[in-house]
Each structure stands twice: as C-alpha cells, then as structure tokens.
KESEDREN-229403 format. One record per residue (C-alpha): residue number from 1; residue in three letters; x, y, z. Coordinates in steps of 0.25 Angstrom, whole numbers, plus 5000, padded with zeros to 4 digits. Example, Ala and Ser with C-alpha at 12.3 -4.5 7.8 and 13.67 -1.06 7.14 Angstrom:
REM KESEDREN-229403
{1; ALA; {5049; 4982; 5031}},
{2; SER; {5055; 4996; 5029}},
***
This chain:
REM KESEDREN-229403
{1; MET; {5321; 5339; 5359}},
{2; ASN; {5326; 5335; 5372}},
{3; LYS; {5336; 5325; 5375}},
{4; SER; {5341; 5318; 5389}},
{5; ILE; {5354; 5310; 5390}},
{6; ASN; {5360; 5304; 5403}},
{7; VAL; {5375; 5308; 5406}},
{8; ASP; {5385; 5305; 5415}},
{9; TRP; {5391; 5319; 5419}},
{10; ASN; {5402; 5314; 5429}},
{11; GLY; {5395; 5305; 5435}},
{12; HIS; {5382; 5312; 5436}},
{13; ASN; {5370; 5307; 5429}},
{14; VAL; {5364; 5318; 5423}},
{15; LYS; {5353; 5318; 5413}},
{16; LEU; {5352; 5328; 5402}},
{17; THR; {5342; 5333; 5393}},
{18; TRP; {5345; 5342; 5380}},
{19; ILE; {5332; 5353; 5380}},
{20; PRO; {5332; 5360; 5367}},
{21; THR; {5325; 5373; 5371}},
{22; ASP; {5325; 5387; 5372}},
{23; LYS; {5323; 5390; 5388}},
{24; GLN; {5333; 5389; 5397}},
{25; PRO; {5331; 5385; 5410}},
{26; ASP; {5333; 5391; 5424}},
{27; SER; {5347; 5396; 5424}},
{28; LYS; {5350; 5391; 5438}},
{29; LYS; {5349; 5377; 5432}},
{30; VAL; {5358; 5379; 5420}},
{31; THR; {5372; 5373; 5422}},
{32; SER; {5379; 5377; 5409}},
{33; VAL; {5378; 5382; 5396}},
{34; HIS; {5384; 5377; 5383}},
{35; GLY; {5382; 5379; 5367}},
{36; TYR; {5386; 5374; 5354}},
{37; CYS; {5394; 5386; 5349}},
{38; PHE; {5395; 5388; 5333}},
{39; ASP; {5405; 5395; 5323}},
{40; ASN; {5397; 5392; 5310}},
{41; ASP; {5397; 5378; 5308}},
{42; ARG; {5407; 5375; 5318}},
{43; ILE; {5404; 5372; 5335}},
{44; LEU; {5414; 5376; 5346}},
{45; LEU; {5418; 5364; 5356}},
{46; VAL; {5427; 5369; 5368}},
{47; LYS; {5435; 5359; 5375}},
{48; VAL; {5434; 5362; 5390}},
{49; ASP; {5445; 5357; 5399}},
{50; GLY; {5440; 5344; 5405}},
{51; ARG; {5430; 5340; 5393}},
{52; GLY; {5429; 5337; 5379}},
{53; PHE; {5424; 5347; 5368}},
{54; ASN; {5412; 5353; 5370}},
{55; ILE; {5403; 5365; 5369}},
{56; PRO; {5406; 5379; 5377}},
{57; GLY; {5398; 5380; 5389}},
{58; GLY; {5398; 5380; 5405}},
{59; HIS; {5391; 5385; 5417}},
{60; VAL; {5383; 5397; 5418}},
{61; GLU; {5391; 5407; 5427}},
{62; GLU; {5383; 5417; 5439}},
{63; GLY; {5376; 5428; 5431}},
{64; GLU; {5377; 5421; 5418}},
{65; THR; {5364; 5417; 5409}},
{66; PRO; {5367; 5404; 5402}},
{67; GLU; {5369; 5410; 5389}},
{68; GLN; {5380; 5420; 5395}},
{69; ALA; {5386; 5408; 5400}},
{70; PHE; {5386; 5400; 5387}},
{71; HIS; {5392; 5414; 5380}},
{72; ARG; {5404; 5414; 5391}},
{73; GLU; {5406; 5398; 5389}},
{74; ALA; {5407; 5399; 5374}},
{75; LEU; {5417; 5411; 5377}},
{76; GLU; {5426; 5407; 5388}},
{77; GLU; {5426; 5390; 5382}},
{78; GLY; {5426; 5392; 5365}},
{79; CYS; {5429; 5407; 5365}},
{80; ILE; {5418; 5411; 5357}},
{81; ARG; {5406; 5421; 5357}},
{82; GLY; {5393; 5420; 5349}},
{83; ASN; {5377; 5419; 5350}},
{84; ALA; {5370; 5408; 5359}},
{85; ILE; {5357; 5402; 5356}},
{86; TYR; {5351; 5394; 5367}},
{87; LEU; {5348; 5380; 5364}},
{88; GLY; {5344; 5373; 5375}},
{89; MET; {5347; 5365; 5386}},
{90; ILE; {5351; 5352; 5393}},
{91; GLU; {5345; 5349; 5405}},
{92; ILE; {5354; 5340; 5416}},
{93; SER; {5346; 5332; 5425}},
{94; ASN; {5352; 5325; 5438}},
{95; GLU; {5339; 5317; 5440}},
{96; HIS; {5349; 5304; 5439}},
{97; ASN; {5362; 5309; 5444}},
{98; THR; {5364; 5302; 5457}},
{99; LYS; {5375; 5311; 5460}},
{100; PHE; {5368; 5325; 5458}},
{101; ASP; {5370; 5335; 5470}},
{102; PRO; {5359; 5344; 5473}},
{103; ASN; {5369; 5354; 5479}},
{104; GLY; {5379; 5354; 5468}},
{105; LYS; {5381; 5365; 5457}},
{106; TYR; {5371; 5359; 5446}},
{107; PRO; {5355; 5357; 5447}},
{108; TYR; {5348; 5344; 5446}},
{109; ILE; {5343; 5349; 5433}},
{110; GLY; {5352; 5357; 5427}},
{111; TYR; {5353; 5364; 5411}},
{112; GLN; {5364; 5366; 5403}},
{113; LEU; {5360; 5376; 5392}},
{114; PHE; {5365; 5377; 5376}},
{115; TYR; {5368; 5385; 5365}},
{116; ARG; {5372; 5388; 5351}},
{117; MET; {5382; 5399; 5350}},
{118; ASN; {5384; 5405; 5336}},
{119; ILE; {5398; 5410; 5337}},
{120; THR; {5401; 5425; 5335}},
{121; SER; {5416; 5426; 5340}},
{122; ILE; {5428; 5416; 5342}},
{123; LEU; {5437; 5421; 5350}},
{124; PRO; {5451; 5415; 5353}},
{125; PHE; {5452; 5403; 5360}},
{126; ASP; {5458; 5405; 5374}},
{127; ARG; {5457; 5390; 5382}},
{128; LYS; {5450; 5398; 5393}},
{129; ASN; {5440; 5392; 5403}},
{130; GLU; {5444; 5378; 5402}},
{131; THR; {5444; 5378; 5386}},
{132; LEU; {5454; 5370; 5380}},
{133; THR; {5450; 5372; 5365}},
{134; ARG; {5438; 5374; 5356}},
{135; ILE; {5435; 5368; 5342}},
{136; TRP; {5426; 5370; 5331}},
{137; VAL; {5417; 5358; 5327}},
{138; GLU; {5407; 5355; 5316}},
{139; PRO; {5393; 5352; 5323}},
{140; GLY; {5395; 5337; 5316}},
{141; GLU; {5407; 5335; 5323}},
{142; ILE; {5402; 5339; 5338}},
{143; PRO; {5399; 5324; 5341}},
{144; PHE; {5413; 5319; 5340}},
{145; VAL; {5418; 5331; 5347}},
{146; ILE; {5411; 5335; 5358}},
{147; ASN; {5412; 5329; 5373}},
{148; ASP; {5397; 5330; 5376}},
{149; HIS; {5382; 5323; 5378}},
{150; GLU; {5374; 5319; 5368}},
{151; LEU; {5364; 5330; 5368}},
{152; SER; {5376; 5340; 5365}},
{153; LEU; {5373; 5333; 5350}},
{154; LEU; {5357; 5339; 5352}},
{155; ILE; {5362; 5354; 5357}},
{156; LEU; {5372; 5354; 5345}},
{157; ASP; {5359; 5350; 5336}},
{158; GLU; {5351; 5360; 5343}},
{159; ALA; {5363; 5370; 5342}},
{160; LEU; {5365; 5367; 5326}},
{161; LYS; {5350; 5372; 5324}},
{162; ALA; {5351; 5385; 5331}},
{163; LYS; {5358; 5393; 5323}},
***
C-alpha cells in the first residue's frame, strides 16, 4: 500500500511516498539505495558519522546498477555480504519545496530504492567509510533505535514478509 508523508530534510519540505513494487524507475532518477540486512532474526543497523543508527545505504556510483550499489554500501558500512531482494521505492517529490534547485544534483522527482538482504557473510568490522559502529537489533526494537522517518517501518514490514 502506498503511503505519503511530508518531511523537513535540512530545511527542504519534501513529500515522500512509499511504493512497494517490483518495478524500478529510470536509473537516472535513483538518488540512493538502502536495505534491511538480516542475520537470521537480527537486523543490522549502522551508525554513520553525523547521523544516528540506520540501515546501510547510499548513493549509486557511476557505472553501478542500483543493486550493485546496495551490495557495495552494505559491505562498506556494515562489513557484510548477502543476497538482495528488491522491495520497492520511496518517491521523493519536491513539488512543495520552495528551496528546490533545478540545477542541483537531485531531480524534481527522485527515488530511493529499498532491499532486503539475507546475510551470508559477516566480516570483521573495520570502521571505514564514515561508519562508527554496527549493532544487531531484533525487528521489534527497530522503532526505538532507528533514526529515520515513519516510512522506514512500512519498509521493515515489507522486508519481514520477503524472505
């Protein structure tokens, strides 16, 4: 089920809409990739410098597919490898953002893609790439630990269903 919320991202009023789907948007409109990473019944959260605890994720680099970018981000931030399942996307709309820069690096309508990863390998944690620490959390504890908007819990529900 699609759900929309309005959030303030560093002074920018943006509309976020969660869209559970197996379809992906034009890769030029993908702003980032993220995912819930499962080791049996535990979920990996990482603490990146300057942010609270969250799921691994980041920007797609030149020449990468979104799924390749997610695998890279999971390895860089969480020191894990695994199998990814695509869950859907958040549409990011700047329709009410009075500070939107049409010449900036983000599109007027962009997308964050979300995955579930079933972890197959946990490597020693190396604190590279801005990540300060990693923790393992039971799904029911996510709302008390994660530093994110309410759509993150809808995405968690999708991740829990997609084994």
